[in-house]
Structure formats: C-alpha cells, structure tokens
matplotlib code that plots the C-alpha trace (Angstrom):
import matplotlib.pyplot as plt

x = [-21.5, -23.8, -24.6, -28.6, -28.5, -32.8, -33.9, -35.6, -38.5, -40.8, -38.7, -39.3, -40.8, -44.5, -47.6, -46.9, -45.0, -43.5, -44.9, -45.3, -43.8, -40.7, -40.0, -40.6, -38.0, -34.8, -35.4, -34.6, -32.4, -30.3, -31.2, -29.5, -26.1, -26.3, -26.5, -28.9, -29.3, -31.1, -29.3, -31.5, -30.9, -32.6, -31.3, -28.9, -30.8, -34.8, -34.4, -32.7, -35.9, -38.2, -36.5, -36.7, -40.4, -41.5, -39.3, -36.7, -32.9, -30.1, -26.0, -25.7, -26.7, -26.0, -27.5, -28.2, -26.7, -23.7, -22.6, -23.1, -21.8, -22.8, -22.9, -25.8, -25.9, -25.6, -22.3, -20.9, -18.7, -17.5, -19.3, -18.4, -18.6, -19.7, -17.8, -19.6, -18.8, -19.9, -23.3, -23.8, -22.9, -25.5, -28.3, -28.5, -29.0, -32.3, -33.8, -32.8, -34.3, -37.1, -37.6, -39.7, -37.3, -33.3, -32.1, -28.7, -27.7, -25.3, -24.6, -26.9, -29.5, -31.0, -30.7, -33.6, -34.2, -36.2, -39.1, -42.8, -45.6, -45.2, -41.9, -41.8, -38.9, -40.0, -42.8, -41.1, -38.2, -41.3, -43.3, -39.9, -37.5, -35.1, -33.2, -34.0, -32.5, -33.8, -31.8, -31.5, -30.4, -27.4, -25.9, -25.3, -21.1, -21.3, -22.6, -20.8, -20.1, -23.0, -22.6, -25.9, -27.9, -31.8, -34.5, -37.5, -40.0, -43.7, -42.8, -40.5, -39.3, -38.1, -36.5, -34.4, -33.3, -32.2, -29.8, -28.7, -28.0, -26.5, -24.7, -23.3, -21.9, -20.6, -19.8, -16.6, -17.9, -21.4, -23.4, -27.2, -29.5, -33.2, -35.5, -39.3, -40.0, -36.9, -33.1, -30.1, -26.9, -23.9, -19.9, -18.5, -17.8, -20.8, -23.6, -25.3, -22.9, -19.5, -21.0, -21.7, -18.2, -17.3, -19.1, -17.7, -14.2, -14.6, -16.7, -14.2, -16.4, -14.2, -15.9, -19.3, -21.8, -23.9, -27.8, -29.5, -32.9, -34.6, -36.7, -36.1, -33.3, -30.8, -31.1, -28.7, -25.5, -26.1, -28.0, -25.6, -22.9, -24.0, -26.5, -25.6, -27.4, -29.8, -33.4, -36.2, -39.6, -43.0, -43.8, -40.3, -40.9, -40.9, -37.0, -35.6, -36.9, -35.3, -32.1, -32.5, -31.7, -35.6, -38.1, -40.1, -43.0, -41.2, -37.9, -38.9, -39.4, -36.1, -34.4, -35.9, -35.6, -31.9, -31.2]
y = [-26.3, -28.0, -31.5, -32.5, -35.8, -36.8, -40.0, -42.0, -43.5, -41.2, -38.0, -38.3, -41.0, -40.8, -42.0, -44.7, -41.5, -39.2, -36.0, -33.3, -30.2, -32.4, -33.6, -30.2, -29.1, -31.3, -30.5, -27.1, -27.7, -29.8, -26.2, -24.3, -26.5, -28.4, -32.2, -34.6, -38.0, -40.0, -41.6, -44.4, -47.6, -49.9, -51.5, -49.7, -51.6, -51.9, -47.8, -46.6, -48.0, -45.8, -42.9, -43.1, -44.5, -41.0, -39.1, -38.0, -37.7, -38.1, -37.7, -40.1, -42.5, -43.6, -46.9, -49.3, -46.4, -45.8, -49.4, -49.2, -45.9, -45.7, -42.4, -41.6, -44.3, -47.3, -47.7, -48.9, -46.8, -48.5, -51.4, -52.4, -56.3, -57.9, -61.2, -64.6, -65.4, -62.6, -62.5, -66.3, -65.5, -62.7, -64.8, -67.3, -64.3, -64.8, -61.1, -62.2, -65.2, -63.2, -61.1, -62.1, -62.1, -61.9, -60.4, -60.1, -57.7, -57.4, -55.7, -56.4, -58.5, -59.2, -63.3, -64.3, -66.5, -66.8, -65.1, -65.7, -63.1, -59.2, -59.6, -57.4, -58.1, -60.4, -58.5, -55.7, -57.6, -58.7, -55.1, -53.5, -56.4, -56.4, -60.0, -61.1, -65.1, -67.7, -69.6, -72.2, -70.3, -72.8, -71.2, -67.7, -68.4, -69.0, -65.6, -63.1, -59.7, -58.4, -55.0, -55.0, -57.5, -56.4, -57.5, -56.7, -56.7, -56.0, -53.1, -51.2, -52.0, -55.3, -53.3, -50.8, -53.9, -55.6, -53.4, -52.5, -56.4, -56.7, -53.1, -54.3, -57.6, -56.7, -53.1, -54.2, -55.9, -54.5, -51.5, -51.4, -48.8, -48.9, -47.8, -47.4, -51.4, -52.4, -53.0, -52.2, -53.4, -52.9, -53.1, -50.7, -47.5, -47.3, -44.0, -42.1, -39.6, -41.3, -42.6, -38.8, -37.7, -41.0, -39.5, -36.8, -38.0, -40.4, -38.0, -35.6, -32.3, -32.2, -28.2, -28.8, -28.2, -30.3, -30.3, -33.1, -33.9, -37.1, -38.2, -40.7, -42.3, -43.8, -40.3, -38.4, -39.3, -37.2, -34.7, -33.3, -33.8, -31.6, -29.7, -26.2, -27.9, -30.2, -30.3, -32.9, -33.0, -32.0, -35.6, -36.3, -37.2, -34.4, -36.5, -36.0, -32.8, -31.6, -32.3, -29.9, -26.5, -26.1, -28.2, -28.4, -29.8, -32.0, -32.0, -29.6, -27.3, -27.3, -27.5, -24.5, -22.7, -23.2, -23.5]
z = [-11.2, -9.1, -8.6, -6.8, -5.4, -4.9, -3.0, -4.8, -3.0, -1.0, -2.5, -6.5, -6.0, -4.1, -4.4, -7.0, -9.8, -10.4, -10.4, -13.8, -11.2, -10.6, -14.3, -14.9, -12.0, -13.3, -17.2, -15.3, -13.4, -16.1, -18.5, -16.0, -16.9, -13.4, -12.9, -11.7, -10.1, -8.1, -4.5, -3.9, -1.8, -4.8, -7.1, -10.6, -12.9, -10.9, -11.2, -14.2, -16.0, -14.0, -14.2, -17.9, -17.9, -15.9, -18.3, -15.6, -17.7, -15.6, -15.3, -12.8, -10.3, -6.7, -6.3, -3.4, -0.7, -2.5, -3.1, -6.8, -8.9, -12.9, -15.0, -17.3, -19.7, -17.1, -17.1, -14.0, -12.5, -9.2, -7.0, -3.6, -1.6, 1.0, 1.6, 0.8, 3.6, 5.5, 4.0, 4.5, 8.6, 8.6, 6.4, 9.9, 12.4, 13.7, 13.7, 9.3, 9.7, 10.5, 6.8, 4.2, 1.3, 1.2, -2.2, -2.9, -5.4, -8.4, -11.3, -13.5, -11.5, -7.6, -6.5, -4.4, -2.0, 1.5, -0.1, 1.4, 1.5, 1.6, -0.7, -3.3, -5.2, -8.0, -8.4, -9.6, -11.7, -13.8, -13.8, -14.9, -17.0, -14.3, -14.2, -10.2, -10.8, -7.9, -5.8, -2.2, 0.7, 0.4, -2.9, -0.2, -0.8, -4.8, -5.6, -8.1, -6.8, -4.5, -2.7, -1.2, 1.1, 1.3, 3.8, 4.0, 7.4, 8.4, 11.3, 10.8, 14.4, 13.6, 10.9, 13.0, 15.6, 13.1, 11.8, 15.7, 15.9, 13.0, 13.2, 16.7, 15.4, 11.8, 12.0, 10.7, 7.4, 6.9, 7.5, 8.0, 6.8, 8.3, 5.5, 7.0, 6.7, 4.8, 5.3, 3.1, 4.2, 2.2, 3.2, 5.6, 5.2, 2.0, 2.5, 0.5, 1.2, 0.7, -2.4, -3.9, -2.5, -4.8, -7.8, -7.5, -8.0, -10.7, -12.8, -12.0, -10.2, -7.6, -6.8, -7.1, -4.8, -3.6, -3.0, -1.3, -0.6, 0.7, 3.6, 5.3, 8.1, 5.3, 3.6, 7.3, 6.4, 3.2, 4.3, 7.7, 5.2, 3.0, 6.2, 4.0, 0.7, 3.1, 1.5, 2.5, 1.2, 3.1, 4.0, 5.6, 9.3, 11.7, 13.3, 9.7, 8.8, 12.3, 9.7, 7.2, 6.0, 4.1, 3.4, 0.1, -1.6, -3.8, -5.8, -8.9, -6.2, -4.8, -8.3, -9.6, -6.4, -6.5, -9.8]

ax = plt.figure().add_subplot(projection="3d")
ax.plot(x, y, z, "-o")
ax.set_aspect("equal")
plt.show()
C-alpha cells in the first residue's frame, strides 16, 4: 500500500480551485488501493468542507502542520497542545503584535482576536460554515486546548523574521513555520513529517510507502524525510524544487504516474 500526502494551498488548491485533473488523479490512486489525504497548515474544520465541496475523497487529514490528525470521517485521532502561558507570552512579542490577526486553533473551532485589515479568518469561517469565535487578548489564558497559533503579515519577510525570533526565544516550547505571509506556531516536535509518521502509527500502516507533494517552506520537513518519493508542483519556487525527486504539473499527475 502507498500513502499519498498532499499539501493543500498552492499544491492541491491552486488559482482558487481544485482542478478536475487532480480530482480524477485522487480517484485513480484510491481505486488502486492506496490511501490519500491532505497534510496542511490549515485548520481541520476549514479544510475538510472544501475537500468535500470539490469532490476530493480522502482517507485521513493531517492538519495544522501535524498538530491535529483525523480519520476519513473527521474523528480526531490526535491533538497537540501549546500551553496557555506560552501563547500569552508569545502574543506580547513586538514581532507578533505586528500580525493582522491572532488565530488560535482548537479541535472544532478557531478563536480570533487582534484582527485588522488583511485578515481572512472570519471571511473563510463564514464561507465554509466553520465556527470562529471572537475573543479579547486578555482571554488567551482561558482558551481550551490549542494546538496551533497562526499569524498573518503583509510581507513574507516579516513572517520569516518573526519565525526566527520565536524559534530562537521559545524553541523549547514551540516551533514557528513561515508560509509566505502566514506564520503557523505549533507545539515543539510537530511538523508535517512527524504528523505523517504519527498517522502511520495511529492507522496501523507501518510498512506503507509514503509519497509527498508540496510547494512551500513548511513542506520541507516531509520533502526531506521522504526524499525518494518527494515531489513538488511546477509552480513551487526554485529553492523548494531543489528538494524534490521530480516536478509535476499537479497533484493528479503525480498520483497517476505513481499509482
């Protein structure tokens, strides 16, 4: 059995849609008896409705960069946690205060504060009928189990700079992944590659071959971990393409070629 793990934004979801070729490729892959699922920085509740809307059938979802894992029915199999005291300290850092939103990912909803122009969290929550709850910054310490803290910046350089600051100062307690203008903060030891390995344990797929495809910096852990079957889409930046065994026109093309 083979497991195909696809990044979502910029890889499976491009130009504001999922192409028919990619939908068909997923069907071919699963019909061959293999497993398919997204491995994304997105929240579980915002990702799975989109996949179903575009007709993508999946066997699992590794979301929030590996911080939460669910089965094909959306049942949560694993959820990490960032301690509230750390969330509060991080939120007070000057580089974090420059973000145009604070989005805290819980199992079944997102908590939002510090929102200003440029934020997309509430807009997507309404579009996909996913609960987004407004809070105030003083409420951060009272949040339920949070497994990812997400930020947004106008310039990707600001996201990368904030990641450097947070990883240097709080690396014992978290890891920050820049992804263009977004910055995703997860518990330590969490990555897309660790999420895939954890998934294999949870699903009892220890001997399955893993095929991965992505396009950005937060995909590098899985591209490097599964280098023999590590692929990128042709719209990835050259620095990401250098980590790939091959470049494909899309996820569907990769799936059909390897099924």
